[in-house]
C-alpha positions as CSV (number, residue, x, y, z in Angstrom):
1,M,-22.1,-56.5,72.6
2,A,-23.0,-55.9,69.0
3,T,-25.2,-58.5,67.3
4,D,-23.7,-60.4,64.4
5,Y,-26.8,-60.3,62.3
6,L,-25.3,-62.1,59.3
7,T,-24.2,-65.1,61.5
8,A,-27.7,-65.2,63.2
9,L,-29.6,-65.0,59.9
10,G,-31.3,-68.2,58.8
11,A,-31.1,-69.8,62.2
12,G,-34.8,-70.3,62.6
13,S,-36.2,-69.8,59.1
14,G,-34.1,-72.4,57.4
15,L,-33.1,-69.8,54.7
16,D,-29.5,-68.9,53.7
17,T,-30.3,-65.3,54.3
18,K,-26.7,-64.2,54.3
19,S,-26.3,-65.4,50.8
20,I,-29.5,-63.7,49.9
21,V,-28.3,-60.4,51.3
22,D,-24.9,-60.7,49.5
23,S,-26.8,-61.5,46.2
24,L,-29.1,-58.5,46.6
25,V,-26.3,-56.1,47.3
26,E,-24.2,-57.5,44.4
27,A,-27.2,-57.2,42.1
28,Q,-27.3,-53.5,43.0
29,R,-23.5,-53.0,42.8
30,A,-22.6,-55.0,39.6
31,P,-24.1,-52.7,36.8
32,A,-22.9,-49.5,38.5
33,Q,-19.3,-50.8,39.1
34,A,-19.2,-52.4,35.6
35,S,-20.0,-49.0,34.1
36,I,-17.3,-47.2,36.2
37,D,-14.7,-50.0,35.4
38,R,-15.4,-49.6,31.7
39,N,-14.9,-45.9,31.9
40,I,-11.7,-46.3,33.9
41,Q,-10.3,-48.7,31.3
42,K,-11.4,-46.5,28.4
43,T,-9.8,-43.4,30.0
44,E,-6.6,-45.2,30.9
45,T,-6.3,-46.6,27.4
46,R,-6.8,-43.1,26.0
47,I,-4.1,-41.6,28.2
48,S,-1.7,-44.4,27.1
49,A,-2.6,-43.9,23.5
50,Y,-1.9,-40.2,23.8
51,G,1.4,-41.1,25.4
52,V,2.2,-42.9,22.1
53,V,1.0,-39.9,20.2
54,K,3.2,-37.6,22.2
55,S,6.3,-39.8,21.6
56,S,5.6,-39.9,17.9
57,I,5.1,-36.1,17.7
58,S,8.4,-35.7,19.5
59,A,10.2,-38.0,17.1
60,L,8.7,-36.1,14.1
61,K,9.7,-32.7,15.6
62,T,13.3,-34.0,15.9
63,A,13.2,-34.9,12.2
64,F,11.9,-31.5,11.2
65,D,14.5,-29.8,13.5
66,Q,17.2,-31.3,11.4
67,L,15.9,-29.2,8.4
68,K,14.8,-26.0,10.1
69,D,18.1,-24.0,10.3
70,V,20.3,-22.9,7.4
71,S,23.3,-24.4,9.1
72,D,21.5,-27.8,9.2
73,L,21.5,-27.8,5.4
74,K,24.3,-25.7,4.1
75,S,27.7,-27.3,4.3
76,F,30.7,-27.1,1.9
77,D,33.6,-29.1,0.7
78,L,36.8,-27.1,0.6
79,T,39.8,-28.1,-1.6
80,T,43.2,-26.3,-1.7
81,S,46.3,-26.5,-3.7
82,A,48.9,-29.0,-2.5
83,N,51.2,-26.4,-1.0
84,A,48.7,-23.6,-0.4
85,G,50.2,-22.2,2.7
86,F,46.8,-22.0,4.4
87,T,43.9,-24.1,5.5
88,A,40.3,-23.0,5.3
89,S,36.9,-23.7,6.9
90,A,33.4,-22.6,5.8
91,S,30.2,-21.7,7.7
92,S,26.7,-21.8,6.3
93,A,27.2,-18.2,5.1
94,A,29.7,-19.3,2.5
95,S,28.9,-19.7,-1.2
96,A,30.3,-22.1,-3.8
97,A,33.1,-20.4,-5.7
98,N,36.8,-20.7,-6.7
99,H,39.4,-18.3,-5.2
100,E,43.0,-17.5,-5.9
101,I,45.1,-16.6,-2.8
102,T,48.8,-15.4,-2.5
103,I,50.3,-15.0,1.0
104,H,52.9,-12.2,1.0
105,N,53.5,-12.0,4.7
106,L,52.3,-13.8,7.8
107,A,51.1,-11.8,10.8
108,K,53.7,-11.8,13.5
109,R,53.9,-10.8,17.1
110,D,56.4,-9.0,19.3
111,I,58.5,-11.5,21.4
112,W,61.0,-10.1,23.9
113,A,63.6,-12.1,25.8
114,S,65.3,-11.2,29.1
115,N,68.8,-11.7,30.4
116,S,69.6,-15.1,31.9
117,F,69.4,-16.4,35.5
118,A,70.8,-19.3,37.5
119,S,67.4,-20.5,38.7
120,A,63.7,-19.8,38.7
121,T,64.0,-18.4,42.2
122,S,67.1,-16.3,41.8
123,A,66.7,-13.1,43.9
124,L,66.1,-9.9,41.8
125,N,66.4,-6.4,43.1
126,A,67.9,-7.7,46.4
127,G,64.6,-9.4,47.0
128,N,62.6,-6.2,47.0
129,S,59.4,-5.6,44.9
130,F,59.8,-3.6,41.8
131,S,57.8,-2.6,38.7
132,I,57.9,-3.4,35.0
133,D,56.6,-0.9,32.5
134,V,54.7,-2.3,29.4
135,T,54.0,0.2,26.6
136,T,51.5,-0.5,23.9
137,G,50.2,2.1,21.4
138,G,51.7,4.9,23.3
139,S,50.1,3.9,26.6
140,T,52.2,2.6,29.5
141,T,51.1,0.2,32.2
142,S,53.2,-0.5,35.3
143,V,53.1,-4.1,36.6
144,T,54.3,-4.6,40.2
145,V,56.4,-7.6,40.9
146,D,56.0,-8.5,44.6
147,T,57.9,-11.8,44.4
148,A,61.3,-10.6,43.2
149,T,62.4,-13.8,41.3
150,P,62.2,-14.8,37.6
151,Q,59.2,-16.9,38.3
152,G,57.6,-14.0,40.2
153,V,58.1,-11.8,37.1
154,V,56.4,-14.3,34.9
155,D,53.4,-14.6,37.3
156,A,53.1,-10.9,37.6
157,I,53.0,-10.3,33.9
158,N,50.5,-13.1,33.2
159,N,48.2,-11.9,36.0
160,A,48.2,-8.3,34.8
161,G,45.6,-8.8,32.1
162,L,47.5,-7.1,29.4
163,G,47.1,-9.9,26.8
164,L,50.7,-10.9,27.2
165,D,52.1,-14.4,27.6
166,A,55.2,-14.7,29.8
167,N,57.2,-17.9,30.1
168,L,60.2,-19.0,32.0
169,V,62.4,-21.0,29.6
170,N,65.2,-23.4,30.8
171,T,67.7,-23.5,27.9
172,G,69.7,-26.2,29.7
173,S,73.0,-24.6,28.9
174,G,75.5,-22.6,30.9
175,A,75.5,-21.3,34.5
176,N,72.4,-19.2,33.8
177,P,70.0,-21.4,31.8
178,Y,66.8,-19.5,32.6
179,T,65.4,-16.8,30.4
180,I,62.0,-15.0,30.5
181,T,60.2,-14.6,27.2
182,V,57.1,-12.3,26.7
183,R,54.8,-12.7,23.7
184,G,52.2,-10.3,22.5
185,A,49.3,-10.8,20.1
186,E,49.7,-11.0,16.3
187,G,49.5,-7.8,14.3
188,A,51.3,-4.4,14.1
189,E,48.8,-2.7,16.4
190,N,49.7,-5.2,19.2
191,A,53.4,-4.2,19.2
192,F,54.7,-3.5,22.7
193,S,57.9,-2.7,24.6
194,I,58.9,-3.7,28.1
195,A,61.2,-2.1,30.6
196,S,62.3,-3.3,34.0
197,G,62.6,-1.2,37.2
198,S,65.3,-3.6,38.5
199,A,68.9,-3.5,37.4
200,D,68.9,-7.3,37.6
201,L,66.3,-7.7,34.9
202,S,66.3,-6.4,31.3
203,F,64.4,-7.3,28.1
204,G,67.0,-6.3,25.6
205,T,66.5,-9.0,23.0
206,Q,63.6,-8.8,20.5
207,L,63.1,-12.3,19.0
208,S,60.2,-11.3,16.8
209,T,58.6,-8.0,15.5
210,A,54.9,-7.5,15.3
211,E,53.6,-7.2,11.7
212,D,50.3,-7.5,9.9
213,A,49.5,-10.3,7.5
214,S,49.5,-9.4,3.8
215,L,47.8,-11.4,1.1
216,T,46.1,-11.1,-2.2
217,V,42.7,-12.6,-2.6
218,N,41.2,-12.8,-6.1
219,G,43.4,-9.9,-7.3
220,I,42.9,-7.6,-4.3
221,T,45.6,-7.2,-1.7
222,V,44.5,-6.9,1.9
223,S,46.3,-6.8,5.3
224,R,45.0,-8.1,8.6
225,G,46.4,-8.2,12.1
226,S,45.9,-12.0,12.5
227,N,46.7,-15.2,10.6
228,A,43.1,-16.3,11.2
229,I,41.1,-14.2,8.6
230,D,37.3,-14.5,8.4
231,D,36.3,-11.3,6.7
232,V,37.8,-11.5,3.3
233,I,35.7,-14.3,1.8
234,D,32.1,-14.5,3.0
235,G,31.6,-17.5,5.3
236,V,35.2,-18.7,4.9
237,T,38.0,-18.5,7.5
238,L,41.5,-18.6,6.3
239,N,44.2,-19.8,8.6
240,L,47.6,-18.6,7.1
241,Q,50.5,-20.9,7.7
242,A,53.3,-20.0,5.2
243,E,54.2,-17.4,2.7
244,T,53.8,-18.3,-1.0
245,T,55.3,-16.9,-4.2
246,T,52.4,-17.7,-6.5
247,A,48.7,-17.7,-6.3
248,Q,47.2,-20.9,-4.7
249,S,43.7,-22.1,-5.3
250,L,40.7,-22.6,-2.9
251,S,37.6,-24.3,-4.2
252,V,34.4,-24.1,-2.2
253,T,31.7,-26.5,-3.4
254,T,28.3,-27.1,-2.0
255,D,27.8,-30.4,-0.1
256,T,24.2,-31.4,-0.4
257,S,24.5,-34.8,1.4
258,A,23.4,-33.4,4.7
259,A,20.3,-31.9,3.2
260,R,19.4,-35.1,1.4
261,S,20.1,-37.2,4.5
262,A,17.8,-35.0,6.6
263,I,15.0,-35.1,4.0
264,E,15.3,-38.9,3.8
265,N,15.2,-39.1,7.6
266,L,12.1,-37.0,7.7
267,V,10.3,-39.2,5.2
268,A,11.3,-42.4,7.1
269,T,10.2,-40.8,10.5
270,Y,6.9,-39.6,9.1
271,N,6.2,-43.0,7.7
272,D,6.9,-44.6,11.0
273,V,4.6,-42.1,12.7
274,F,2.0,-42.7,10.1
275,E,1.9,-46.4,10.8
276,V,1.5,-45.8,14.5
277,F,-1.3,-43.3,13.9
278,K,-3.0,-45.7,11.5
279,S,-3.1,-48.4,14.2
280,L,-4.5,-46.0,16.7
281,R,-7.3,-44.9,14.4
282,T,-8.2,-48.3,12.8
283,N,-11.8,-49.6,13.3
284,E,-10.5,-53.1,13.8
285,A,-9.9,-53.6,17.5
286,S,-7.1,-56.0,18.6
287,T,-7.4,-58.6,21.4
288,E,-3.6,-58.4,21.9
289,D,-3.1,-54.6,22.1
290,D,-5.7,-52.4,23.7
291,L,-4.2,-49.3,22.0
292,V,-5.1,-50.6,18.5
293,G,-8.2,-48.7,17.4
294,S,-8.4,-46.8,20.7
295,L,-8.6,-43.4,19.0
296,A,-10.7,-44.4,16.1
297,S,-13.5,-41.9,17.0
298,D,-11.3,-39.4,18.9
299,S,-12.0,-35.9,17.6
300,P,-8.8,-34.2,18.9
301,F,-6.7,-37.0,17.4
302,R,-8.3,-36.5,14.0
303,G,-7.3,-32.8,14.4
304,I,-3.7,-33.8,15.1
305,L,-3.7,-36.1,12.1
306,N,-4.9,-33.4,9.8
307,Q,-2.4,-30.9,11.2
308,V,0.5,-33.3,10.8
309,R,-0.5,-34.2,7.2
310,G,-0.7,-30.5,6.4
311,M,2.9,-30.1,7.4
312,V,4.1,-32.3,4.5
313,T,1.4,-31.5,1.9
314,G,1.0,-27.7,2.4
315,L,2.9,-24.8,0.8
316,S,6.0,-23.2,2.2
317,S,5.5,-19.8,3.9
318,T,8.8,-18.8,2.3
319,P,8.8,-20.2,-1.3
320,A,11.8,-19.6,-3.5
321,G,12.0,-20.1,-7.3
322,D,9.9,-23.1,-8.1
323,V,10.5,-24.7,-4.7
324,N,7.3,-24.1,-2.7
325,S,6.5,-27.5,-1.1
326,F,7.9,-30.9,-0.3
327,S,6.2,-32.1,-3.5
328,A,8.5,-29.7,-5.4
329,L,11.4,-31.5,-3.8
330,G,10.1,-34.9,-5.0
331,V,8.5,-35.8,-1.7
332,S,4.9,-36.9,-2.3
333,I,2.1,-38.5,-0.3
334,T,0.8,-41.9,-1.5
335,R,-2.9,-42.9,-1.8
336,E,-2.4,-44.9,1.5
337,G,-1.1,-41.7,3.2
338,S,2.6,-42.5,3.5
339,L,5.4,-40.5,1.9
340,E,7.7,-41.5,-0.9
341,I,10.7,-39.8,-2.6
342,D,11.3,-39.2,-6.3
343,S,15.1,-39.5,-6.0
344,A,15.8,-38.0,-9.4
345,R,13.6,-35.0,-8.7
346,L,15.3,-34.5,-5.3
347,T,18.8,-34.7,-6.8
348,D,17.9,-32.2,-9.5
349,Q,16.6,-29.6,-7.0
350,L,19.5,-30.1,-4.6
351,S,22.0,-29.8,-7.5
352,N,20.5,-26.9,-9.4
353,N,18.4,-25.0,-6.9
354,F,20.0,-25.6,-3.6
355,D,19.6,-22.0,-2.2
356,D,15.9,-22.1,-3.1
357,V,15.6,-25.4,-1.3
358,V,17.2,-24.0,1.8
359,T,14.9,-20.9,1.7
360,A,11.8,-23.0,1.2
361,L,12.7,-25.3,4.1
362,T,14.1,-22.8,6.6
363,G,12.9,-19.3,5.6
364,D,16.7,-18.5,5.8
365,Q,16.4,-18.6,9.6
366,E,18.9,-19.7,12.2
367,A,18.2,-20.9,15.7
368,Q,14.7,-19.3,15.6
369,S,12.7,-19.4,18.8
370,E,9.7,-21.8,18.7
371,F,7.6,-18.8,19.9
372,S,8.6,-16.6,16.9
373,Q,5.9,-15.4,14.6
374,T,8.3,-15.0,11.7
375,D,7.7,-17.2,8.7
376,A,10.3,-20.1,8.9
377,G,9.6,-22.3,5.9
378,L,8.3,-25.8,5.6
379,A,10.5,-27.3,8.3
380,G,10.7,-24.3,10.6
381,D,7.0,-23.7,10.7
382,A,6.3,-27.5,11.3
383,S,8.8,-27.5,14.1
384,K,7.0,-24.6,15.8
385,E,3.6,-26.3,15.3
386,L,4.8,-29.6,16.8
387,A,6.4,-27.7,19.7
388,A,3.1,-26.1,20.5
389,M,1.5,-29.5,20.5
390,L,4.1,-30.8,23.0
391,R,3.9,-27.8,25.4
392,S,2.3,-28.1,28.9
393,T,-0.5,-26.0,27.5
394,G,-0.8,-28.0,24.2
395,V,-3.6,-30.3,23.1
396,I,-1.9,-33.5,24.2
397,A,-1.1,-32.2,27.7
398,R,-4.7,-31.0,28.1
399,I,-6.1,-34.4,27.1
400,E,-3.7,-36.1,29.6
401,V,-4.7,-33.7,32.4
402,S,-8.4,-34.2,31.6
403,G,-8.0,-38.0,31.6
404,E,-6.2,-38.0,35.0
405,K,-9.0,-35.8,36.4
406,Q,-11.6,-38.2,35.1
407,L,-9.7,-41.2,36.7
408,S,-9.8,-39.3,40.0
409,E,-13.5,-38.8,39.6
410,Y,-14.1,-42.4,38.8
411,E,-12.2,-43.4,41.9
412,T,-14.4,-41.1,43.9
413,R,-17.4,-42.7,42.4
414,L,-16.2,-46.2,43.3
415,E,-15.7,-45.0,46.9
416,D,-19.2,-43.6,46.9
417,L,-20.5,-46.9,45.5
418,D,-18.7,-48.8,48.2
419,A,-20.3,-46.5,50.9
420,R,-23.8,-46.9,49.4
421,M,-23.5,-50.7,49.2
422,A,-22.3,-50.8,52.8
423,L,-25.4,-48.9,53.8
424,L,-27.6,-51.1,51.6
425,M,-26.1,-54.3,53.2
426,D,-26.8,-52.9,56.7
427,R,-30.4,-52.1,55.7
428,Y,-31.0,-55.5,54.2
429,T,-29.3,-57.2,57.2
430,Q,-31.6,-55.3,59.6
431,Q,-34.7,-56.1,57.5
432,F,-33.8,-59.8,57.4
433,S,-33.0,-59.7,61.1
434,A,-36.5,-58.3,61.8
435,M,-38.0,-61.0,59.6
436,Q,-36.0,-63.6,61.5
437,S,-37.4,-62.2,64.8
438,I,-41.0,-62.5,63.5
439,V,-40.3,-66.0,62.3
440,D,-38.8,-66.9,65.7
441,Q,-41.9,-65.5,67.4
442,M,-44.2,-67.4,65.1
443,N,-42.3,-70.6,65.8
444,N,-42.5,-70.0,69.5
445,T,-46.2,-69.4,69.3
446,R,-46.6,-72.6,67.2
447,D,-44.7,-74.6,69.8
448,Y,-46.8,-73.1,72.6
449,L,-50.1,-73.9,70.9
450,E,-49.0,-77.4,70.1
451,Q,-48.1,-77.9,73.7
452,Q,-51.4,-76.5,74.9
453,L,-53.4,-78.6,72.5
454,N,-51.5,-81.7,73.5
455,N,-52.4,-80.9,77.2
456,L,-56.2,-80.6,76.5
457,P,-58.2,-83.4,78.1
458,F,-59.7,-84.7,74.9
459,S,-56.3,-85.0,73.5
460,Q,-55.3,-87.5,76.2
461,S,-55.6,-91.2,75.4
462,D,-57.8,-93.4,77.6
């Protein structure tokens, strides 16, 4: 049976040797564990702080992303005459201008109608399959109708992939209310004819004849095969709806509100991030929040601060006119480090130099990859820098991985410390057990000698 040394200790010596052993072991453990615990807390706090940095950088990137593409900034207001005969929409490729448009003729499509039928399932061609020939541009395609009914004809045409739209129409009148209509695409080049191989089916009525649209834009007459025209005015799509006898106006004016809103949002986001970063780097620690001041002497964090500050104070890689920085837009950095906007200056630049503003911010780029090496302006370049910070190979991820590795090493050191202290307790226990044995032997010897002395003749009373 194993000996319970700690229970036996002190039995003969009168000393609380168990407490002594515990105290000796704790005296060895305390400074080492305190050092490891401090390192664990410091590392955990640093990881948490960089989590806040990561979140802040992500928010800042989102703000820059709203300024990095031409389409983020360039939008237009379009105004037409009261009865213009068309609607219009504009992309970021448009330019502010006034246009005069007359619609002479709308684009039309071929529409053919068949003879009439009693029902959708009326038998055609005695119920046997037959073919329909569709001719477009001198080329004929045969379509096989396996289900010889009006509905079967509609399905066969729609499934043939010819760009035709067949429908079965119930007119609701007469003994044969059902008629098949077949529509082609707009434009003269999409004209087609259709012939049936069944005597029970014919397409003898042409409801509409394919034609091109004809219109005059700013004095130049053009024709197109569709009523949706996007290649006459740069960046503008015209949707023709009605013919007009006189020229109608289209006014395209620049809408700078989206750009202003995005710039104001960037400034507000930067200032929020600045306040967070300021609290992380302050030299005044907080008893309520461990993160306050946690990165005061952190070298990588100082590098991030300088890099972010450079994004709003540096020069554009794609300057245009006198717009080469955020400062030129009226966005300046205060003595405290936050940003502020000179509203009058921003309004002037947006009103009078809008294209230069767009170029300086975006480099005239659209949906550029974050890995691209092409100059992308103030916002585009900043977005790419911030994306690099946030990658799994970026500075923040490297610090987080390093911190997790350190925590793992500290846990290993705690386990090693526990193992060493267990061995130390065993050694002290054995040493005190040996001392106890000696004390017990000495006590036994004392008792024996006292007994012998008491038994000596001269020690007896007469």
